[in-house]
C-alpha positions as MATLAB code, in Angstrom:
seq = 'MDERAALDLVGSLVDAAGDDAAVVGDTVLTIDMLHEETDFPAGTTPYTMGWRSVGASLSDVAAMGARATGTVAVYGSPTFEADPLEGFVTGALDVSQSVGAEYVGGDLDGHQEVTVATTAIGTTHDPVLRSTASPGEVVCVTGTLGRSAAAVRFFEAGDTQRANEHFRFLPRVDAGLTLAATVTSMMDSSDGLARSLYQLAEASDVGFAIEGDRVPVDGALEAMGDGTDVLHEAMTYGEDFELVATMPERAVESVRDSLDVDLTVVGQVTDPEDGILLDGEPLADEGWTHGRA';
ca = [
     140.314  124.104   87.057;
     141.275  120.661   88.372;
     142.107  117.683   86.166;
     138.590  116.246   86.200;
     137.072  119.568   85.160;
     139.671  119.922   82.409;
     138.815  116.452   81.094;
     135.113  117.277   81.155;
     135.819  120.426   79.135;
     137.804  118.496   76.532;
     135.060  115.870   76.379;
     132.468  118.542   75.685;
     134.506  119.766   72.726;
     135.771  116.476   71.236;
     133.224  113.827   70.317;
     135.841  111.050   70.167;
     137.059  111.620   73.751;
     135.898  109.500   76.680;
     137.457  106.045   76.370;
     140.993  104.803   77.016;
     141.847  105.359   73.357;
     140.244  107.142   70.426;
     138.765  105.029   67.644;
     139.469  106.048   64.048;
     138.115  103.429   61.662;
     139.707  100.148   62.730;
     142.559  101.961   64.507;
     142.755  102.886   68.199;
     145.092  105.708   69.163;
     146.227  107.006   72.554;
     148.813  109.371   74.040;
     150.264  109.811   77.552;
     152.669  112.203   79.249;
     154.912  111.480   82.250;
     157.287  113.712   84.203;
     160.367  112.910   86.260;
     159.159  114.857   89.315;
     155.718  113.278   89.596;
     155.984  109.905   87.812;
     159.532  108.609   88.284;
     160.768  108.416   91.899;
     164.466  108.813   92.609;
     166.139  105.541   91.697;
     163.988  104.810   88.643;
     166.326  103.536   85.950;
     166.166  104.869   82.371;
     165.234  101.354   81.245;
     162.256  101.336   83.626;
     161.280  104.832   82.438;
     161.164  103.628   78.845;
     159.282  100.448   79.725;
     156.745  102.160   81.985;
     156.112  105.163   79.745;
     155.384  103.152   76.615;
     153.614  100.489   78.669;
     151.131  103.083   79.923;
     149.994  103.774   76.369;
     149.920  100.086   75.486;
     147.619   99.568   78.467;
     145.115  101.938   76.852;
     145.211   99.844   73.689;
     144.621   96.736   75.802;
     141.586   98.343   77.438;
     139.959   98.740   74.018;
     140.380   95.044   73.263;
     142.712   95.910   70.389;
     145.856   94.326   68.987;
     148.839   96.622   69.612;
     150.796   97.423   66.467;
     153.121  100.376   67.061;
     154.505  102.836   69.616;
     156.451  106.103   69.559;
     157.875  108.354   72.287;
     158.952  111.957   72.731;
     161.892  112.206   75.150;
     162.707  115.587   76.668;
     165.690  116.112   78.965;
     167.981  118.933   80.173;
     170.915  117.049   78.600;
     171.349  114.036   76.328;
     173.775  111.359   77.485;
     174.359  108.036   75.795;
     173.678  105.621   78.663;
     170.353  107.085   79.894;
     169.064  107.533   76.348;
     170.057  104.001   75.365;
     168.435  102.634   78.521;
     165.197  104.470   77.834;
     164.981  103.333   74.214;
     165.815   99.737   75.156;
     163.006   99.721   77.733;
     160.597  101.131   75.152;
     161.662   98.495   72.625;
     161.345   95.630   75.098;
     157.893   96.492   76.427;
     156.610   96.967   72.877;
     158.027   93.625   71.772;
     156.530   91.922   74.854;
     153.045   92.512   73.426;
     153.838   92.114   69.746;
     154.064   95.810   68.892;
     156.886   97.671   67.136;
     158.620  100.648   68.725;
     159.485  102.950   65.842;
     161.218  105.890   67.533;
     159.875  109.372   68.169;
     161.400  112.766   68.911;
     163.982  114.402   71.192;
     163.755  117.826   72.790;
     165.403  119.877   75.500;
     163.376  120.272   78.683;
     163.957  121.400   82.268;
     163.182  117.908   83.596;
     162.943  114.478   82.020;
     159.521  114.461   80.353;
     158.132  111.731   78.140;
     155.102  111.666   75.835;
     154.185  108.296   74.342;
     151.712  107.147   71.726;
     150.461  103.650   70.971;
     148.237  102.455   68.157;
     146.336   99.238   67.674;
     143.711   97.630   65.488;
     140.277   96.179   66.156;
     137.046   95.796   64.230;
     134.965   95.926   67.421;
     136.439   98.108   70.202;
     135.299   97.594   73.787;
     133.897  100.795   75.278;
     133.225  102.006   78.798;
     129.591  102.779   78.076;
     128.014   99.347   77.629;
     127.806   97.751   81.094;
     124.391   96.641   82.411;
     122.938   95.892   85.869;
     123.084   92.204   86.771;
     126.562   91.657   85.362;
     129.720   91.166   87.416;
     132.781   93.410   87.515;
     136.223   91.819   87.330;
     139.863   92.873   87.465;
     142.981   91.246   86.056;
     146.114   90.654   88.110;
     146.603   92.401   91.440;
     146.165   95.978   92.640;
     148.711   97.994   94.597;
     151.811   96.970   92.671;
     152.853  100.556   91.977;
     152.078  101.626   95.532;
     154.435   98.883   96.727;
     157.075  100.000   94.227;
     156.997  103.551   95.585;
     157.496  102.209   99.093;
     160.478  100.198   97.887;
     161.934  103.351   96.328;
     161.430  105.243   99.581;
     163.193  102.453  101.488;
     166.152  102.512   99.096;
     165.422   99.053   97.660;
     165.722  100.258   94.085;
     166.100   96.818   92.516;
     162.731   95.587   93.799;
     161.220   99.000   93.161;
     162.188   98.967   89.490;
     160.988   95.390   89.088;
     157.564   96.325   90.470;
     157.425   99.489   88.379;
     157.783   97.485   85.163;
     154.394   95.940   84.453;
     153.268   93.775   81.543;
     150.579   95.614   79.544;
     147.499   93.381   79.404;
     147.191   93.429   75.613;
     146.807   89.652   75.294;
     144.232   89.588   78.089;
     142.364   92.472   76.483;
     142.184   90.622   73.183;
     140.791   87.538   74.899;
     138.334   89.466   77.052;
     137.051   91.516   74.113;
     134.956   88.618   72.823;
     132.959   88.415   76.063;
     133.081   91.556   78.182;
     130.430   94.265   77.946;
     132.678   97.174   79.007;
     136.325   97.626   79.878;
     138.981  100.176   80.872;
     142.374  100.090   82.526;
     142.955  100.790   86.219;
     145.604  103.480   85.810;
     143.559  105.895   87.953;
     142.887  103.221   90.596;
     139.982  100.794   90.928;
     137.784  103.232   92.873;
     138.038  105.997   90.283;
     137.737  103.500   87.427;
     134.407  102.355   88.853;
     133.168  105.936   88.917;
     134.251  106.430   85.306;
     132.551  103.217   84.190;
     129.429  104.080   86.174;
     129.192  107.501   84.567;
     129.756  106.169   81.060;
     127.301  103.256   81.377;
     124.779  104.823   83.777;
     125.103  102.004   86.322;
     126.141  101.466   89.928;
     128.532   98.980   91.540;
     128.549   96.886   94.705;
     132.114   95.841   95.541;
     133.177   93.242   98.121;
     136.394   94.317   99.807;
     137.602   90.826  100.662;
     137.516   89.920   96.972;
     139.781   92.750   95.791;
     143.141   91.166   94.814;
     145.712   93.206   96.765;
     149.274   92.750   95.503;
     151.286   90.513   97.808;
     154.174   92.961   98.086;
     151.874   95.710   99.350;
     149.999   93.345  101.649;
     153.296   92.253  103.220;
     153.992   95.884  104.131;
     151.046   95.927  106.544;
     152.244   98.707  108.801;
     148.994  100.213  109.978;
     148.066  101.649  106.576;
     144.697  100.690  105.153;
     146.140   98.395  102.505;
     142.815   97.797  100.752;
     142.215  101.537  100.440;
     145.718  102.054   99.068;
     145.335   99.204   96.578;
     142.029  100.622   95.324;
     143.019  104.285   95.109;
     146.755  104.679   94.500;
     146.432  103.823   90.816;
     149.104  103.325   88.170;
     148.656   99.549   88.186;
     147.507   99.284   84.546;
     145.323   96.248   85.076;
     141.988   95.814   83.272;
     138.592   96.448   84.849;
     135.758   94.768   82.945;
     132.103   93.845   83.212;
     130.559   90.648   81.856;
     127.730   88.163   82.407;
     128.472   86.034   85.462;
     127.926   82.826   83.499;
     130.883   83.691   81.249;
     133.481   84.151   83.972;
     134.796   80.609   84.269;
     135.246   79.999   80.549;
     136.980   83.359   80.118;
     139.171   82.763   83.150;
     140.358   79.449   81.711;
     141.499   81.154   78.501;
     143.561   83.926   80.139;
     147.249   83.900   81.035;
     146.594   86.193   84.029;
     144.334   85.873   87.072;
     140.817   87.266   86.702;
     138.961   88.132   89.915;
     135.288   88.948   90.341;
     135.152   91.841   92.796;
     131.459   92.713   92.731;
     128.218   93.295   90.873;
     126.919   95.870   88.428;
     123.823   97.473   89.952;
     121.255  100.120   89.123;
     122.562  103.703   88.924;
     120.455  104.903   91.856;
     122.279  102.411   94.109;
     125.528  104.347   93.678;
     128.978  102.823   94.132;
     129.370  100.820   97.320;
     132.195   98.998   99.080;
     130.876   96.419  101.531;
     127.541   98.229  101.588;
     128.966  101.692  102.283;
     129.512  104.528   99.780;
     132.925  104.322   98.095;
     134.674  107.675   97.731;
     135.763  108.827   94.277;
     139.500  108.773   95.005;
     142.382  107.922   92.720;
     145.447  108.972   90.811;
     145.700  112.641   89.928;
     148.224  113.531   87.236;
     150.762  116.041   88.407;
     150.603  115.110   92.063;
     153.946  115.218   93.867;
];
């Protein structure tokens, strides 16, 4: 059973599954797990591990249009040493504080590799779901795509300072709160834009027509133009933790003016029978797969 099939199985058993976070009353709740081998390239600092791990869960809160309130983390490691543990906790504290949430600790456990499980909670009276997009709207993304792909290349090249800087992203909690008043559906791009579109399309029973020249490719990745299809990498690598949202086209400019991050229209919401297209051609369902090496 691959990851998608496993998620489908869980969704068939748990009514609350299916969005970036579960909704319990006015609370949204999410959990993530990351592993040293598959999620933290050699050269990732403990501080970046703490920031990125907790940030991933905060991104899920952002995607629901909720206000982040608290975070916790489980930290497993073969050994416990003061400097790495302090670095991890400091990163977790700092990313939580950057969006107005409180990091309140968690749990420690022995494990054969560094493994982290993080939870974030938030509050909202009106969560934004994936299932409420409609044909005729536009689809937008915040920030740029391909930041994590560029970071991995920096790690591979031995430029660990730039790599760690690119690996630490600001969770879009403030943007999510602003967008929540206008957007019709929303999720984060942690699985990549291409896969996010498939997930939104399935949840809302719609299609998408994307214009490749509108997709905001991160400048660091674009500068690495070495024969790789940079647009494809930006749309499918994943782990960028930007927001993907649909809204009426007439609302874009007013929303854009109220955000502290760039908002780019990348295409249109279409009828479900039209499928998901990139520049008029079918877009493959490709993206991040958890556990890949």
